[in-house]
C-alpha positions as CSV (number, residue, x, y, z in Angstrom):
1,M,-11.2,3.2,4.3
2,K,-12.2,1.3,6.8
3,N,-11.6,-2.4,7.2
4,T,-14.7,-4.1,6.6
5,S,-15.7,-7.5,7.3
6,I,-19.4,-8.8,6.0
7,V,-21.5,-11.0,8.0
8,L,-23.9,-13.7,4.9
9,V,-27.1,-14.1,7.0
10,M,-28.8,-17.2,5.6
11,H,-31.9,-18.7,7.3
12,G,-30.9,-22.7,7.9
13,V,-32.3,-25.9,7.7
14,P,-33.0,-29.2,10.0
15,P,-30.4,-31.5,8.6
16,S,-32.3,-34.7,6.7
17,D,-31.0,-37.0,9.0
18,Y,-32.2,-35.3,12.3
19,P,-34.3,-37.5,14.0
20,R,-37.7,-36.2,12.7
21,R,-39.6,-37.0,16.3
22,E,-37.2,-34.5,17.5
23,I,-37.8,-32.0,14.7
24,A,-41.4,-32.3,15.7
25,E,-40.7,-31.7,19.4
26,F,-38.8,-29.0,18.8
27,M,-41.2,-26.8,16.2
28,A,-43.9,-27.5,18.9
29,L,-41.5,-25.9,21.8
30,H,-41.1,-23.2,19.4
31,S,-44.0,-22.3,18.7
32,R,-45.6,-22.7,22.0
33,L,-42.8,-21.2,23.1
34,E,-43.4,-17.8,20.6
35,H,-47.5,-17.3,21.1
36,G,-47.3,-18.0,24.9
37,G,-48.3,-21.6,25.2
38,F,-47.1,-22.7,28.4
39,P,-48.1,-21.5,32.2
40,P,-45.1,-19.3,34.0
41,H,-44.4,-22.4,36.7
42,E,-43.2,-24.5,33.3
43,R,-42.3,-21.8,31.3
44,A,-38.3,-22.0,32.7
45,A,-38.3,-25.6,32.2
46,A,-39.6,-25.7,27.9
47,E,-37.3,-22.7,27.2
48,A,-34.1,-25.0,29.0
49,R,-35.2,-27.9,26.9
50,F,-35.6,-25.6,24.0
51,A,-32.0,-23.9,24.3
52,E,-30.9,-27.4,24.7
53,M,-32.7,-28.9,21.5
54,D,-31.4,-25.9,19.5
55,A,-27.5,-26.4,20.4
56,R,-28.4,-30.1,19.1
57,I,-29.3,-29.4,15.7
58,R,-27.5,-26.4,15.3
59,N,-24.4,-28.1,15.8
60,W,-25.7,-31.7,14.0
61,P,-22.6,-32.3,11.3
62,R,-23.9,-30.9,7.8
63,N,-22.5,-32.4,4.4
64,A,-23.3,-32.3,0.9
65,E,-25.5,-35.3,1.8
66,N,-28.0,-34.3,5.2
67,D,-27.5,-30.4,4.0
68,T,-27.3,-28.8,0.8
69,F,-28.2,-25.1,1.4
70,F,-25.6,-25.5,4.7
71,V,-22.8,-26.7,2.2
72,A,-24.7,-24.4,-0.9
73,S,-23.9,-20.8,2.0
74,H,-20.7,-21.6,2.6
75,D,-20.6,-21.2,-1.3
76,L,-21.9,-18.1,-1.3
77,A,-20.2,-17.0,1.5
78,E,-16.6,-18.1,-0.4
79,E,-18.4,-16.0,-3.8
80,L,-18.8,-13.1,-1.8
81,A,-15.5,-13.0,-0.3
82,K,-14.1,-13.0,-3.5
83,A,-16.1,-10.7,-5.3
84,T,-15.8,-8.3,-2.2
85,G,-12.4,-8.9,-0.8
86,C,-13.6,-8.7,2.4
87,A,-13.4,-11.0,5.5
88,V,-17.0,-13.0,4.8
89,V,-18.4,-14.7,7.9
90,L,-21.7,-16.7,7.8
91,G,-24.8,-16.8,10.5
92,F,-27.7,-18.7,10.2
93,N,-31.2,-17.4,11.5
94,E,-32.0,-20.9,12.9
95,F,-31.1,-25.1,12.9
96,C,-27.4,-24.1,12.0
97,A,-24.3,-23.2,13.3
98,P,-22.8,-20.2,14.0
99,T,-26.2,-18.2,14.9
100,V,-26.2,-14.8,13.7
101,P,-24.9,-12.9,16.9
102,A,-21.7,-15.5,16.8
103,A,-20.9,-14.5,13.3
104,L,-21.7,-10.4,14.3
105,D,-18.9,-10.9,17.5
106,Q,-16.3,-13.1,15.4
107,A,-16.7,-10.5,12.2
108,A,-16.5,-7.9,15.0
109,E,-13.4,-9.1,16.1
110,D,-10.9,-7.6,13.2
111,A,-13.4,-5.1,11.6
112,E,-13.9,-1.4,11.9
113,R,-16.8,-2.1,9.9
114,V,-19.2,-4.7,9.5
115,V,-21.9,-5.4,7.1
116,V,-24.7,-7.9,7.3
117,I,-26.7,-9.3,4.3
118,T,-29.2,-11.6,3.8
119,P,-30.2,-13.2,0.1
120,M,-33.5,-12.8,1.6
121,L,-34.8,-10.5,-1.0
122,T,-38.5,-9.7,0.0
123,P,-40.0,-7.3,2.8
124,G,-42.6,-9.3,4.9
125,G,-40.4,-12.1,6.7
126,E,-39.4,-12.0,10.4
127,H,-36.1,-12.6,10.3
128,A,-35.2,-10.0,8.3
129,E,-37.7,-7.2,9.0
130,R,-37.4,-7.8,12.8
131,E,-34.8,-10.8,14.2
132,I,-31.5,-9.1,11.8
133,P,-32.0,-5.5,13.5
134,E,-32.3,-5.9,17.0
135,Q,-29.4,-9.1,16.5
136,V,-27.5,-6.5,14.8
137,D,-28.7,-3.4,17.7
138,E,-27.4,-5.7,20.1
139,A,-23.9,-5.9,18.7
140,R,-23.6,-2.2,18.6
141,G,-24.1,-2.5,21.9
142,R,-21.1,-4.8,22.7
143,H,-18.7,-3.6,20.2
144,P,-19.0,0.0,20.5
145,G,-16.2,0.8,18.1
146,V,-17.3,-0.9,15.1
147,E,-19.4,0.5,12.9
148,F,-22.0,-1.7,12.2
149,V,-24.4,-1.5,8.8
150,Y,-27.5,-3.6,7.9
151,A,-27.9,-3.5,3.8
152,W,-31.2,-4.4,3.7
153,P,-34.2,-3.7,2.6
154,Y,-33.2,-4.1,-1.0
155,Q,-35.1,-1.8,-3.8
156,M,-37.4,-4.0,-5.7
157,A,-36.4,-2.4,-8.8
158,D,-33.1,-3.9,-8.0
159,V,-34.8,-7.3,-7.4
160,A,-36.5,-7.2,-10.4
161,A,-33.6,-6.4,-12.6
162,F,-31.7,-9.4,-10.7
163,L,-34.3,-11.8,-11.6
164,T,-35.0,-10.4,-15.2
165,E,-31.2,-11.4,-15.7
166,R,-32.0,-14.6,-14.4
167,I,-35.0,-14.8,-16.5
168,R,-33.6,-14.3,-19.8
169,A,-30.3,-16.1,-18.9
170,A,-32.3,-19.1,-18.9
171,I,-34.5,-19.0,-22.0
172,G,-31.9,-17.2,-24.0
């Protein structure tokens, strides 16, 4: 069997103690960049400012008080490693480090196969449907000797079975 590593892709959220004014600027820049809201002569400066802000927010110190999602993501990665016996590298779509491309590169260093998985359960989201597959394809180009498998989408019957199990546990 091939040496396999797992990349667990999580969404990410801003930490609660991050300056609100900067979050607002960051989100406004993101929206304008995504929707062509800058004249060509201003776009490069806006992209540079966005990259600077993205790095700052991603590298903000995280703990259980300011980002429970980040801590829970690490807990999930640890449980997944125990359950599978594989190394698990965590990557975040936004707001947290490491980025998904960085996580893919790290996982590819010591593996012949990298399985990419996300707890985003249903179709319709831009991250799971478009961004993650594009990042996996780019990683294939950077690591031609490594097999990358994106274990998504999930069968709706499997998701329903999982949710049914949780419902039954909740109501006894």
